[in-house]
C-alpha positions in Angstrom: 166.0 -63.5 -104.4 163.2 -65.1 -106.2 161.1 -68.3 -105.7 160.4 -71.2 -108.0 157.5 -73.5 -107.1 158.2 -77.2 -107.3 155.5 -79.9 -107.3 157.1 -82.1 -104.6 154.8 -85.0 -105.4 155.9 -85.0 -109.0 159.5 -84.7 -107.9 159.3 -87.8 -105.7 157.5 -89.8 -108.4 160.3 -89.1 -110.8 163.0 -90.0 -108.3 161.2 -93.2 -107.3 160.7 -94.2 -110.9 164.3 -93.6 -111.9 166.0 -95.1 -108.9 163.6 -97.8 -107.8 163.3 -96.3 -104.3 160.2 -97.1 -102.4 157.8 -94.2 -102.2 157.7 -94.4 -98.4 161.4 -93.5 -98.3 161.0 -90.4 -100.5 160.7 -88.1 -97.5 164.4 -88.4 -97.0 165.0 -86.6 -100.2 162.9 -83.6 -99.1 164.6 -83.6 -95.8 168.0 -83.5 -97.6 167.1 -80.5 -99.8 165.7 -78.6 -96.8 168.9 -79.4 -94.9 171.0 -78.2 -97.7 169.6 -74.7 -97.1 168.0 -73.9 -100.5 164.5 -75.4 -100.0 161.9 -74.3 -97.6 158.4 -75.6 -97.0 155.5 -73.4 -96.3 152.1 -74.4 -94.9 150.7 -77.8 -95.8 148.5 -76.2 -98.5 151.5 -74.6 -100.2 154.0 -76.2 -102.6 157.6 -76.5 -101.7 159.5 -73.3 -102.7 163.1 -73.1 -103.8 164.9 -69.8 -103.2 167.7 -69.2 -105.7 170.1 -66.3 -106.2 171.2 -65.8 -109.8 174.9 -66.2 -110.1 177.3 -67.3 -112.8 178.9 -70.7 -112.2 182.3 -72.0 -113.2 183.6 -75.5 -112.9 187.0 -74.1 -112.0 185.5 -72.2 -109.0 183.5 -75.0 -107.5 184.5 -76.0 -103.9 187.2 -78.6 -103.4 185.7 -81.6 -101.7 187.9 -83.9 -99.6 187.5 -87.7 -99.4 185.8 -87.1 -96.0 183.3 -84.7 -97.6 182.4 -87.3 -100.2 182.2 -90.1 -97.6 179.9 -88.0 -95.5 177.7 -87.1 -98.6 177.5 -90.9 -99.3 175.8 -91.4 -95.9 172.7 -89.7 -97.4 170.4 -91.9 -99.5 169.8 -89.0 -102.0 173.4 -88.8 -103.0 174.1 -92.5 -102.8 171.2 -93.3 -105.1 172.2 -90.6 -107.5 175.7 -92.1 -107.7 174.2 -95.5 -108.5 172.0 -94.1 -111.1 174.8 -92.0 -112.7 177.3 -94.9 -112.8 174.7 -97.1 -114.3 173.7 -94.7 -117.1 177.2 -93.5 -117.8 178.5 -97.1 -117.6 181.5 -96.5 -115.4 182.6 -96.6 -111.8 183.4 -93.1 -110.5 186.7 -92.3 -108.8 186.9 -89.8 -106.0 187.3 -86.8 -108.3 184.3 -87.8 -110.3 182.2 -88.3 -107.2 183.2 -84.8 -106.1 182.0 -83.5 -109.5 178.7 -85.3 -109.1 178.3 -84.0 -105.6 179.0 -80.4 -106.8 175.9 -80.6 -109.0 173.8 -80.7 -105.8 176.0 -78.7 -103.4 177.5 -76.0 -105.7 175.0 -75.7 -108.5 172.1 -76.4 -106.1 170.4 -78.6 -108.8 167.5 -80.7 -107.8 168.3 -84.4 -108.1 165.6 -85.0 -110.7 167.2 -82.4 -113.0 170.6 -84.0 -112.6 169.0 -87.4 -113.5 167.2 -85.9 -116.5 170.4 -84.3 -117.9 172.4 -87.6 -117.3 169.6 -89.5 -119.1 169.5 -87.1 -122.0 173.3 -87.0 -122.4 173.6 -90.8 -122.2 170.9 -91.3 -124.8 172.8 -89.1 -127.2 176.1 -91.0 -126.7 177.6 -88.1 -124.7 178.1 -90.1 -121.5 180.9 -88.0 -120.1 180.5 -86.5 -116.6 182.3 -83.4 -117.9 179.7 -83.0 -120.6 176.9 -83.4 -118.0 178.7 -80.8 -115.9 178.8 -78.4 -118.8 175.1 -78.7 -119.4 174.2 -78.3 -115.8 176.4 -75.2 -115.4 174.6 -73.7 -118.4 171.3 -74.6 -116.8 172.3 -73.0 -113.5 173.5 -69.8 -115.3 170.3 -69.4 -117.1 167.9 -70.3 -114.3 166.8 -73.7 -115.6 166.5 -75.1 -112.1 163.3 -77.2 -112.1 162.4 -80.5 -113.8 159.7 -78.8 -115.9 162.1 -76.1 -117.1 164.8 -78.6 -117.9 162.4 -80.9 -119.8 161.0 -78.1 -121.8 164.5 -76.8 -122.7 165.6 -80.3 -123.8 162.5 -80.9 -125.9 162.8 -77.5 -127.6 166.5 -78.1 -128.3 165.7 -81.5 -129.8 163.0 -80.0 -132.0 165.5 -77.4 -133.3 168.1 -80.1 -133.9 165.7 -82.3 -135.8 164.7 -79.3 -137.9 168.3 -78.5 -138.7 169.0 -82.1 -139.6 166.1 -82.1 -142.1 167.4 -79.0 -143.8 170.9 -80.4 -143.9 169.6 -83.5 -145.6 167.5 -81.5 -148.0 170.3 -79.3 -149.3 173.1 -81.8 -148.9 175.0 -79.8 -146.4 176.8 -82.7 -144.9 178.7 -82.1 -141.7 179.8 -78.5 -142.5 179.2 -76.2 -139.6 176.5 -73.5 -140.2 177.6 -69.9 -140.3 176.1 -67.4 -137.9 173.8 -66.1 -140.5 172.7 -69.5 -141.6 171.9 -70.5 -138.0 169.9 -67.3 -137.6 168.0 -68.1 -140.8 167.1 -71.6 -139.7 166.0 -70.3 -136.3 163.7 -67.8 -138.0 162.2 -70.4 -140.2 161.6 -72.8 -137.3 160.6 -70.4 -134.5 159.5 -67.1 -135.9 158.1 -68.0 -139.3 157.0 -71.5 -138.2 157.4 -72.6 -141.9 156.1 -76.1 -142.7 158.8 -78.2 -144.2 157.0 -78.4 -147.6 157.7 -74.6 -148.0 161.4 -75.1 -147.0 161.6 -77.8 -149.8 159.8 -75.5 -152.3 162.2 -72.6 -151.5 165.1 -75.0 -152.0 163.7 -76.1 -155.4 163.2 -72.4 -156.5 166.7 -71.6 -155.3 168.2 -74.5 -157.4 166.2 -73.4 -160.4 167.3 -69.8 -160.0 171.0 -70.0 -159.1 171.7 -73.8 -159.7 173.2 -74.4 -156.3 172.0 -74.6 -152.6 172.0 -71.3 -150.7 170.5 -70.8 -147.3 170.6 -67.0 -147.7 168.8 -67.2 -151.1 166.2 -69.6 -149.6 165.8 -67.2 -146.7 164.9 -64.3 -149.0 162.2 -66.5 -150.5 160.8 -67.7 -147.2 161.0 -64.2 -145.6 158.9 -62.9 -148.5 156.3 -65.7 -148.1 156.2 -65.0 -144.4 155.5 -61.3 -144.9 152.7 -62.2 -147.3 151.1 -64.6 -144.8 151.8 -67.7 -147.0 151.8 -70.9 -144.9 151.3 -73.7 -147.4 152.5 -74.9 -150.8 149.0 -74.6 -152.2 149.0 -70.8 -151.4 152.3 -70.4 -153.3 150.8 -72.3 -156.3 147.7 -70.1 -156.2 149.9 -67.0 -156.2 151.8 -68.3 -159.2 148.6 -69.1 -161.0 147.2 -65.6 -160.3 150.4 -64.0 -161.5 150.4 -66.1 -164.7 146.8 -65.1 -165.4 147.6 -61.5 -164.9 150.5 -61.8 -167.4 148.2 -63.3 -170.0 145.5 -60.6 -169.6 
């Protein structure tokens, strides 16, 4: 078992902002999580602590909820307001099966409501407004320990940064919609995360690749960029200085 600290005030601010619930009613949410058995509150000076056991989740193994289970869950403002929020963002009215899936995010995955809302918002904004897709993301979060709003927000932001980076590279080399190979994905991840290469160097490596082999090639670009990384080169001007020095040495 291990504990994750949650800023309960921040949690309630998020819920109230997203649902329009009055702040004075927010205590019901905390009572719900404590009643669900995976949140405990320490002294008044301590933050709320969530105790989670790391397990692997599977949509096929989630509990089967009856209509009575869902009706009872709907008696609680937390779930009822989550339903309203999800139906509004995903632009549909849920049937009993979909309500059961939504409830499983809280009951089976033990996800805080603000994480569920954040994932729904992110999926909807990307045009992936399917409850099944939301479930897939939340199961992945549960499996990897992304179980607080802060962790979820950081993960989503980093994923978006990587996707934006990939899109820029695709546009640069004219890759179109072709899926990247495993080695190509690894190369882009290295450029973005390990090498932290500015895009001007990516563009320069592409230019040198075209000049050398007359066609786009991520592996060839990677060889160039890896060399620059090892030499500590972080800007186009450094590459130009290196070329100028080499040219001067050749003339001498």
